[in-house]
VEXMIKOL-428913 format. One record per residue (C-alpha): residue number from 0; x, y, z. Coordinates in pm, 1 decimal. Example, Ala and Ser with C-alpha at 12.3 -4.5 7.8 and 13.67 -1.06 7.14 Angstrom:
BEGIN
R   num         px         py         pz
R     0     1230.0     -450.0      780.0
R     1     1367.0     -106.0      714.0
//
This chain:
BEGIN
R   num         px         py         pz
R     0     1111.4    -2338.9     -746.0
R     1      933.7    -2024.4     -876.1
R     2     1146.3    -1709.5     -899.6
R     3     1051.1    -1347.4     -835.9
R     4     1253.3    -1029.5     -856.6
R     5     1225.2     -671.2     -744.8
R     6     1428.7     -369.2     -845.3
R     7     1445.8      -25.9     -683.3
R     8     1650.0      278.9     -775.5
R     9     1755.2      555.4     -538.7
R    10     1600.7      821.1     -765.5
R    11     1252.5      666.1     -772.4
R    12     1069.5      725.8     -446.0
R    13      698.4      693.9     -365.4
R    14      713.8      924.4      -62.0
R    15      852.5      959.8      286.6
R    16      673.3      714.1      511.1
R    17      445.9      887.4      762.3
R    18      493.8      694.1     1084.1
R    19      128.3      749.8     1173.7
R    20       33.3      462.1      942.1
R    21      135.3      237.0     1231.7
R    22     -161.6      344.8     1442.1
R    23     -415.5      152.8     1646.8
R    24     -760.2      207.3     1795.2
R    25     -903.2      211.0     2148.4
R    26    -1283.0      219.6     2162.9
R    27    -1518.9      193.8     2458.3
R    28    -1637.5     -142.0     2330.4
R    29    -1630.1     -480.1     2497.5
R    30    -1310.8     -528.3     2696.5
R    31    -1081.8     -295.3     2504.3
R    32    -1071.1      -33.9     2781.0
R    33    -1203.8     -210.4     3090.2
R    34     -993.4     -520.7     3171.5
R    35     -793.0     -432.3     2859.0
R    36     -573.1     -126.6     2906.5
R    37     -742.5      -30.1     3235.2
R    38     -803.4     -267.1     3525.5
R    39     -765.9     -124.9     3876.7
R    40     -684.4     -401.5     4121.6
R    41     -502.5     -616.6     3866.5
R    42     -170.6     -749.3     4005.2
R    43       14.9     -550.4     3736.9
R    44     -197.9     -233.7     3751.6
R    45      -26.3       90.1     3847.6
R    46     -171.2      356.4     4075.9
R    47     -395.4      483.7     3793.8
R    48     -528.0      138.2     3710.4
R    49     -326.5       97.4     3388.1
R    50     -217.8     -260.0     3327.5
R    51      161.4     -258.4     3304.7
R    52      171.0     -586.0     3111.4
R    53      -51.8     -431.8     2843.6
R    54      157.5     -114.5     2840.1
R    55      471.3     -323.4     2788.5
R    56      314.4     -516.7     2502.2
R    57      183.6     -194.3     2349.2
R    58      533.1      -46.8     2348.5
R    59      662.0     -366.7     2189.6
R    60      387.6     -356.8     1927.0
R    61      491.4       -1.8     1843.6
R    62      176.0      192.0     1749.7
R    63      252.5      558.1     1686.9
R    64      -96.9      705.7     1717.4
R    65     -418.1      578.9     1883.4
R    66     -771.1      668.5     1776.3
R    67    -1014.0      727.1     2068.2
R    68    -1293.1      693.3     2195.9
R    69    -1471.2      534.6     1896.5
R    70    -1598.6      398.4     1664.5
R    71    -1972.3      359.8     1681.8
R    72    -1947.8      452.5     2049.8
R    73    -1848.4      805.0     1945.5
R    74    -2186.9      889.9     1790.9
R    75    -2361.4      882.0     2129.4
R    76    -2075.4     1001.7     2350.0
R    77    -2074.0     1318.4     2559.3
R    78    -1711.0     1404.1     2633.5
R    79    -1815.6     1575.1     2958.3
R    80    -1918.1     1235.7     3097.8
R    81    -1553.2     1128.3     3088.7
R    82    -1390.0     1420.7     3272.4
R    83    -1391.7     1546.7     3630.1
R    84    -1396.0     1350.6     3957.5
R    85    -1457.4      983.4     3881.9
R    86    -1708.4      943.0     4162.4
R    87    -1922.7     1218.6     4007.4
R    88    -1926.7     1084.0     3652.4
R    89    -2252.5      972.1     3495.7
R    90    -2319.6      605.3     3425.3
R    91    -2476.5      571.7     3080.0
R    92    -2638.1      310.5     2861.0
R    93    -2431.6      287.3     2545.3
R    94    -2660.7      236.7     2245.7
R    95    -2373.4      146.3     2013.0
R    96    -2284.1     -178.4     2192.0
R    97    -2581.2     -218.2     2429.0
R    98    -2354.9     -199.0     2731.7
R    99    -2331.0        4.8     3050.3
R   100    -2059.9      270.9     3034.0
R   101    -1932.1      374.3     3376.9
R   102    -1704.2      650.9     3243.7
R   103    -1440.3      560.2     3499.8
R   104    -1195.7      600.9     3212.1
R   105    -1215.7      912.1     2993.7
R   106    -1025.3     1184.7     2811.4
R   107     -768.6     1272.6     3075.8
R   108     -702.2      912.1     3173.9
R   109     -651.1      827.2     2808.1
R   110     -403.7     1113.2     2770.3
R   111     -209.8      992.4     3074.1
R   112     -205.9      643.2     2926.2
R   113      -77.8      781.1     2592.8
R   114      205.0      961.8     2771.2
R   115      308.6      640.8     2946.0
R   116      286.5      445.1     2620.5
R   117      466.1      727.6     2431.4
R   118      190.0      740.8     2170.0
R   119       21.0     1033.5     1994.5
R   120     -358.0     1062.0     2047.0
R   121     -613.8     1082.4     1765.5
R   122     -947.3     1207.5     1898.9
R   123    -1293.2     1187.2     1747.4
R   124    -1580.1     1432.3     1790.2
R   125    -1944.0     1323.8     1808.4
R   126    -2134.8     1430.1     1497.0
R   127    -2421.3     1190.6     1565.5
R   128    -2612.2     1319.9     1867.6
R   129    -2387.0     1628.5     1895.7
R   130    -2248.9     1886.2     1654.4
R   131    -2008.4     2174.6     1589.2
R   132    -2056.9     2349.7     1921.6
R   133    -1974.9     2041.3     2128.1
R   134    -1675.5     1970.1     1905.5
R   135    -1520.7     2313.9     1945.4
R   136    -1581.6     2302.5     2321.4
R   137    -1411.3     1962.7     2348.4
R   138    -1116.5     2098.2     2149.7
R   139    -1092.8     2405.5     2373.3
R   140    -1098.3     2186.7     2684.6
R   141     -812.4     1976.6     2543.2
R   142     -588.5     2226.3     2368.3
R   143     -631.3     2578.2     2507.3
R   144     -365.5     2669.4     2764.0
R   145     -587.6     2861.5     3006.1
R   146     -789.6     3171.2     3070.4
R   147    -1120.1     3039.6     2933.3
R   148    -1396.0     2850.0     3110.4
R   149    -1323.3     2517.4     2944.0
R   150     -944.5     2531.0     2962.7
R   151     -968.9     2633.8     3326.4
R   152    -1207.7     2343.0     3382.0
R   153     -937.9     2104.3     3257.5
R   154     -688.9     2268.3     3492.1
R   155     -935.9     2232.3     3779.2
R   156     -960.1     1863.3     3693.9
R   157     -586.3     1831.1     3755.3
R   158     -433.5     1867.7     3408.9
R   159     -255.9     2201.7     3408.7
R   160      -92.0     2172.4     3067.6
R   161     -300.9     2148.3     2749.7
R   162     -317.9     1807.0     2585.6
R   163     -230.6     1960.2     2246.6
R   164     -415.8     1694.3     2043.9
R   165     -344.5     1757.3     1675.1
R   166     -537.4     1488.3     1485.2
R   167     -920.1     1493.0     1503.1
R   168    -1180.7     1273.7     1330.7
R   169    -1510.7     1440.6     1238.9
R   170    -1751.0     1167.4     1347.0
R   171    -1752.7      799.6     1255.1
R   172    -1912.4      600.4      970.3
R   173    -2192.1      851.8      935.1
R   174    -2344.6      680.0      628.5
R   175    -2407.9      357.5      823.4
R   176    -2773.5      289.8      920.8
R   177    -2637.8      126.5     1238.2
R   178    -2487.1      461.2     1342.3
R   179    -2662.6      669.7     1606.4
R   180    -2811.2      962.2     1409.1
R   181    -2663.4      852.8     1077.6
R   182    -2682.1     1109.7      798.9
R   183    -2706.3     1155.9      425.7
R   184    -2394.4     1274.1      245.0
R   185    -2538.0     1624.9      213.2
R   186    -2630.0     1639.7      583.6
R   187    -2292.0     1510.0      694.5
R   188    -2093.2     1718.4      444.8
R   189    -2251.8     2037.5      577.3
R   190    -2201.2     1952.6      945.1
R   191    -1842.5     1840.4      876.7
R   192    -1774.0     2173.2      707.1
R   193    -1916.6     2379.6      992.7
R   194    -1745.9     2164.8     1256.4
R   195    -1409.7     2191.0     1083.4
R   196    -1450.6     2566.2     1047.6
R   197    -1511.3     2636.4     1417.2
R   198    -1248.6     2385.5     1530.2
R   199     -988.5     2565.8     1319.6
R   200    -1096.4     2894.0     1475.0
R   201    -1024.5     2745.3     1818.2
R   202     -692.9     2585.7     1713.4
R   203     -557.3     2652.1     1362.1
R   204     -288.3     2383.5     1404.6
R   205     -521.7     2081.4     1410.1
R   206     -551.5     1825.6     1130.1
R   207     -903.9     1709.5     1049.4
R   208    -1036.1     1391.7      888.4
R   209    -1381.0     1370.3      729.7
R   210    -1570.6     1040.3      729.9
R   211    -1554.0      837.7      414.8
R   212    -1809.6      568.0      346.0
R   213    -1821.0      295.9      611.5
R   214    -1672.5       40.2      373.2
R   215    -1621.7      -18.8        3.5
R   216    -1929.5     -240.3      -34.8
R   217    -2170.3       22.2       97.1
R   218    -2431.0      133.8     -161.7
R   219    -2323.9      489.6      -81.6
R   220    -1953.6      431.3     -152.8
R   221    -1804.6      669.1     -405.5
R   222    -2098.1      903.3     -428.0
R   223    -2065.7      961.6      -51.6
R   224    -1697.5     1057.7      -70.2
R   225    -1762.2     1289.0     -365.1
R   226    -2051.1     1478.1     -208.5
R   227    -1894.7     1500.0      138.5
R   228    -1569.4     1639.8        1.4
R   229    -1758.9     1871.4     -229.1
R   230    -1888.7     2036.3       89.3
R   231    -1586.0     2030.5      319.2
R   232    -1281.7     2000.1       88.0
R   233    -1139.4     2339.4      183.6
R   234    -1154.5     2276.5      559.9
R   235    -1034.7     1916.1      599.4
R   236     -701.9     1742.3      549.3
R   237     -804.4     1373.7      532.0
R   238    -1081.3     1143.6      419.6
R   239    -1117.0      818.9      615.8
R   240    -1131.1      461.1      486.3
R   241    -1248.8      152.7      678.2
R   242    -1224.1     -214.1      583.9
R   243    -1235.8     -551.9      753.6
R   244    -1098.7     -862.4      585.4
R   245    -1299.5    -1183.7      569.6
R   246    -1220.7    -1545.9      486.6
R   247    -1575.5    -1679.4      474.4
R   248    -1495.5    -1958.1      225.8
R   249    -1190.9    -2079.2      421.7
R   250     -986.7    -2056.5      101.9
R   251     -644.1    -1900.0      151.7
R   252     -584.2    -1838.9     -217.9
R   253     -904.6    -1633.6     -228.7
R   254     -828.3    -1471.9      106.1
R   255     -505.6    -1322.8      -31.3
R   256     -718.1    -1130.0     -280.7
R   257     -848.2     -894.9      -11.3
R   258     -507.1     -725.7       -9.8
R   259     -538.6     -643.7     -379.8
R   260     -886.6     -506.2     -312.8
R   261     -746.1     -287.8      -35.7
R   262     -500.8     -137.0     -282.1
R   263     -785.1      -80.8     -529.1
R   264     -991.2       87.3     -255.8
R   265     -708.0      330.0     -181.1
R   266     -669.9      421.5     -547.0
R   267    -1043.9      472.2     -589.1
R   268    -1076.3      709.5     -294.3
R   269     -765.6      895.6     -407.7
R   270     -921.6      943.2     -750.5
R   271    -1246.0     1076.3     -600.5
R   272    -1060.3     1323.8     -378.9
R   273     -855.4     1442.5     -675.2
R   274    -1171.6     1481.7     -883.1
R   275    -1297.1     1733.9     -626.9
R   276     -961.0     1911.6     -641.0
R   277     -986.5     1924.2    -1019.6
R   278    -1340.1     2060.7     -998.9
R   279    -1204.4     2342.8     -780.5
R   280     -888.8     2380.0     -988.7
R   281     -707.7     2334.6     -659.1
R   282     -354.6     2217.5     -594.9
R   283     -455.2     2091.8     -252.4
R   284     -447.5     1716.2     -210.0
R   285     -665.9     1537.2       44.0
R   286     -472.1     1264.6      221.0
R   287     -610.5      929.0      332.7
R   288     -658.6      809.7      690.5
R   289     -720.7      434.0      692.0
R   290     -832.5      461.5     1051.9
R   291    -1008.0      124.2     1084.2
R   292     -874.4     -196.9      938.2
R   293     -817.5     -554.4     1049.6
R   294     -929.7     -912.5     1002.8
R   295    -1281.4     -964.1     1138.8
R   296    -1524.8    -1236.5     1034.0
R   297    -1548.1    -1522.2     1285.4
R   298    -1737.4    -1315.9     1543.1
R   299    -1916.6    -1086.7     1300.8
R   300    -2278.3    -1158.0     1394.4
R   301    -2430.2     -851.9     1558.4
R   302    -2694.2    -1042.4     1756.8
R   303    -2455.1    -1159.4     2026.0
R   304    -2373.1     -797.3     2107.2
R   305    -2728.8     -728.9     2223.6
R   306    -2720.1     -904.7     2556.7
R   307    -2988.3     -849.5     2819.5
R   308    -2910.9     -643.5     3125.2
R   309    -2679.7     -383.9     2969.9
R   310    -2360.0     -552.3     3101.4
R   311    -2037.1     -369.6     3179.1
R   312    -1747.2     -453.8     2947.4
R   313    -1891.6     -776.1     2801.4
R   314    -1679.5    -1000.8     2581.9
R   315    -1750.2     -870.0     2230.2
R   316    -1591.0     -979.8     1900.2
R   317    -1284.4    -1131.4     2066.5
R   318    -1145.7    -1279.2     1747.3
R   319     -871.3    -1539.5     1791.9
R   320     -627.2    -1511.2     1503.5
R   321     -424.2    -1773.3     1319.9
R   322     -126.0    -1769.8     1080.6
R   323     -353.9    -1699.4      782.9
R   324     -472.6    -1380.2      950.8
R   325     -115.6    -1275.9     1034.9
R   326      -28.1    -1304.2      665.5
R   327     -323.6    -1084.1      570.9
R   328     -230.2     -821.5      829.7
R   329      127.8     -830.0      704.1
R   330        6.7     -789.4      346.3
R   331     -214.0     -495.5      445.3
R   332       84.7     -323.9      606.6
R   333      285.8     -365.3      286.4
R   334       -2.4     -213.9       90.1
R   335      -32.8       82.7      326.3
R   336      339.5      150.4      298.5
R   337      335.9      123.4      -80.1
R   338       70.8      398.0      -85.4
R   339      274.3      630.7      134.9
R   340      219.1      922.8     -101.6
R   341     -148.7      940.2       -1.8
R   342     -201.6      722.1      306.3
R   343      -64.3      929.5      591.6
R   344     -238.2      764.6      887.2
R   345     -389.3      423.1      959.7
R   346     -527.0      246.5     1267.6
R   347     -538.4     -127.3     1329.7
R   348     -872.4     -184.9     1500.5
R   349     -855.0     -245.2     1786.7
R   350     -562.6     -264.6     2030.1
R   351     -673.8     -505.7     2303.2
R   352     -923.8     -795.8     2319.1
R   353    -1174.1     -654.5     2067.2
R   354    -1030.6     -788.9     1739.0
R   355     -696.2     -690.6     1889.7
R   356     -333.3     -799.6     1855.4
R   357     -314.3     -812.8     2236.3
R   358     -536.7    -1035.4     2450.3
R   359     -590.1    -1029.0     2825.0
R   360     -772.7    -1214.3     3097.4
R   361     -929.4    -1016.3     3384.7
R   362     -694.5    -1056.8     3677.5
R   363     -474.7    -1277.4     3459.9
R   364     -212.1    -1267.7     3187.1
R   365     -176.8    -1076.7     2861.8
R   366      -36.5    -1226.8     2541.9
R   367       38.1    -1158.1     2176.9
R   368     -194.3    -1277.7     1903.2
R   369      -45.1    -1394.5     1571.5
R   370     -124.2    -1060.3     1403.9
R   371       87.9     -884.1     1666.5
R   372      410.7     -995.2     1500.9
R   373      391.6     -852.1     1147.5
R   374      266.2     -522.6     1290.1
R   375      548.7     -502.7     1544.6
R   376      812.0     -582.0     1281.3
R   377      670.6     -328.1     1035.5
R   378      649.2      -56.1     1301.5
R   379     1004.0     -129.8     1416.3
R   380     1163.1     -124.4     1071.1
R   381      930.7      106.9      874.1
R   382     1142.0      423.6      885.6
R   383     1244.0      644.0      595.4
R   384     1122.4      665.7      238.0
R   385      921.8      409.9       45.7
R   386     1091.5      318.0     -279.9
R   387      907.9      257.7     -604.4
R   388      951.5     -110.2     -688.8
R   389      948.4     -292.5    -1018.3
R   390      831.3     -645.3     -942.9
R   391      834.3     -950.5    -1165.3
R   392      654.9    -1247.7    -1016.1
R   393      448.3    -1544.7    -1127.5
R   394       82.0    -1503.3    -1037.6
R   395     -243.9    -1692.1    -1007.5
R   396     -606.5    -1610.7    -1079.2
R   397     -879.7    -1604.5     -814.7
R   398    -1245.9    -1509.5     -797.0
R   399    -1163.5    -1230.1     -553.1
R   400     -907.9    -1075.9     -788.9
R   401     -810.0    -1172.9    -1145.4
R   402     -432.1    -1170.9    -1098.6
R   403     -255.3    -1216.6     -766.2
R   404      126.8    -1213.6     -780.6
R   405      289.8    -1461.5     -547.2
R   406      532.2    -1191.8     -434.1
R   407      394.9     -894.6     -243.4
R   408      671.3     -657.2     -141.4
R   409      774.8     -313.5      -22.9
R   410     1116.9     -152.0       16.9
R   411     1179.3      121.9      273.6
R   412     1513.1      304.1      271.6
R   413     1630.1      510.5      568.3
R   414     1902.2      760.0      471.2
R   415     1950.9      854.6      836.3
R   416     2102.8      523.0      947.0
R   417     2173.7      361.0      609.9
R   418     1928.8       74.4      652.5
R   419     1717.5      -59.9      368.3
R   420     1434.2     -293.4      462.7
R   421     1261.5     -537.7      231.1
R   422      914.9     -652.3      338.3
R   423      816.6     -955.0      130.4
R   424      532.1    -1205.4      141.0
R   425      522.7    -1533.0      -49.7
R   426      159.8    -1607.6     -134.4
R   427      242.4    -1945.1     -287.5
R   428      114.6    -2203.9      -41.2
R   429      319.8    -2503.0     -155.9
R   430      638.7    -2367.3     -316.1
R   431      937.4    -2176.5     -182.9
R   432      984.1    -1848.9     -368.5
R   433     1335.1    -1767.0     -485.1
R   434     1367.5    -1388.2     -445.3
R   435     1625.9    -1158.2     -598.8
R   436     1629.8     -789.5     -504.4
R   437     1845.6     -520.7     -663.3
R   438     1889.9     -201.2     -462.7
R   439     2037.7       21.0     -730.0
R   440     2224.3      326.3     -611.9
R   441     2158.1      261.0     -242.8
R   442     2514.3      152.6     -160.4
R   443     2735.4     -143.0     -241.1
R   444     2913.7     -187.1       92.3
R   445     2608.0     -354.3      237.4
R   446     2576.0     -598.1      526.0
R   447     2289.5     -806.3      657.1
R   448     2150.2     -670.7      984.4
R   449     1861.1     -910.8     1040.0
R   450     1621.3    -1138.1      854.7
R   451     1301.8    -1271.3     1011.2
R   452      995.9    -1460.7      897.8
R   453      641.5    -1511.1     1022.8
R   454      563.6    -1863.9      910.0
R   455      410.6    -2190.0     1022.7
R   456      343.0    -2501.6      818.1
R   457        2.2    -2522.7      982.4
R   458     -181.4    -2207.8      873.3
R   459     -451.8    -2260.3     1136.2
R   460     -206.3    -2234.0     1426.9
R   461     -315.5    -1977.4     1686.5
R   462     -160.2    -1812.0     1989.7
R   463     -371.7    -1875.7     2297.6
R   464     -347.1    -1825.9     2671.3
R   465     -222.8    -2184.9     2700.0
R   466       18.2    -2152.5     2402.6
R   467      100.2    -1779.7     2377.4
R   468      416.1    -1835.8     2171.8
R   469      298.3    -2097.8     1925.5
R   470      362.2    -1843.5     1648.1
R   471      658.1    -1607.7     1683.1
R   472      898.5    -1449.0     1432.5
R   473     1196.2    -1670.4     1352.7
R   474     1527.8    -1614.2     1182.3
R   475     1510.1    -1637.9      804.5
R   476     1802.1    -1845.0      682.8
R   477     1963.4    -1854.8      339.7
R   478     1984.1    -1478.9      279.9
R   479     2279.0    -1361.2       71.9
R   480     2402.2    -1004.7       32.2
R   481     2636.7     -931.7     -257.8
R   482     2681.1     -557.5     -304.8
R   483     2350.3     -414.9     -426.7
R   484     2203.5     -761.4     -483.4
R   485     2012.9     -955.0     -217.5
R   486     1891.9    -1310.8     -257.2
R   487     1659.2    -1502.8      -28.7
R   488     1434.3    -1803.6      -25.5
R   489     1088.1    -1733.0      112.2
R   490      898.6    -2028.8      252.1
R   491      546.9    -2106.2      129.4
R   492      288.1    -1884.6      297.8
R   493      537.7    -1660.0      475.3
R   494      579.5    -1291.1      560.6
R   495      941.8    -1176.7      577.8
R   496     1152.8     -877.5      680.0
R   497     1511.9     -842.6      552.8
R   498     1716.8     -551.1      688.7
R   499     2050.6     -452.3      534.4
R   500     2273.1     -154.5      602.2
R   501     2550.8       47.9      441.4
R   502     2794.9      237.3      664.7
R   503     2731.0      604.9      733.6
//
């Protein structure tokens, strides 16, 4: 049995964990909104058309912030289409997903949904077909209390109090040729600067995220981040990162390597942002918003999105996930937490149906996909400060990454309630991993609160409408707590959460 160890010390902390890393994404794409979170006439819909079963699962999943309304959809969106009396709203052809957008669901409906779900909103402004003026007007409509034309328009629409949206994304994937009105780095950097400037004049309390490159493999990656930030560094707080994990070769040992590449990606973008700070001799540090990430490869072909007839809410990229994918999502969450000093927000894309942890049927049930479970466990137990870990683990070599340790882990300590949580994944597919963890200085009078695993001997097992609970978290046995020392045996190909507590 291979052995791995981790050691943390109370004096060595990465950073306090920003709870916004447990975010998600709702885009007007496929069935994410319509027949996803919003389906008037559904047996479980409330008076506003919000599906209660989806709301319940969303609360269980635990996202803290939701990005809206896109995505590629954002670059052709006019926010005015989604406000005012529903019967007067324009029906549009959406060029991002070649669908008909009815605009029955828009800004104010989304805000009402967020209040019911107890989730913070993250809004995007259109920097494709629109620009700074539209962005500052949208912000005024949302955040100004009253006494101006746009704030009074919101009040006339029935929302007396301002929405007070604090987190705003300046466009989406603007270096992508698939984007409506995509731009060069110089073009986007300038418009991001001017947009940020006027938005801050409207509301100085907002936080703003500039678009990073669409993904790490883009030809523009690196140079894009540098030039964009060289323009707008002084006016923005975040740079965005996007990535989607693929298992094209159906090789789990190679698939695990995407987590190491995610960590590399974070470090690269951090270095670029700090290079701009150094150029300016600035103490300011740009933080990272990983506001699109997930597993997506089975339904990746774009051709099936271009269906004739401009359908309403067609079934697009409805990925069905297995245990392998749940392990990758769990590993990504560990990586995000371990980079808590720079990653301050992140959004699993998307929430419902469209590569989502929640699936629904129109008029029918809703259920949890396999990837739901590691996210829910991480969001539930990821409170406090991320500890710096010293890990010793056997490793293996892969084409995707030269050295992949079998143990991937993160330790989060919460001084408020005395809990310390170990997130640990065993990437060995045939051997149990004997784990020893030393929590130095975090308290000796420690008890086990809970220990759970996401694991199945058959890595291809999926949750479906017919078998919605084929994969669920189960109790992790054989965990021993002896003072500051914790021992556990992690099954092959498993993602685990061990929670201990000292009295307060």
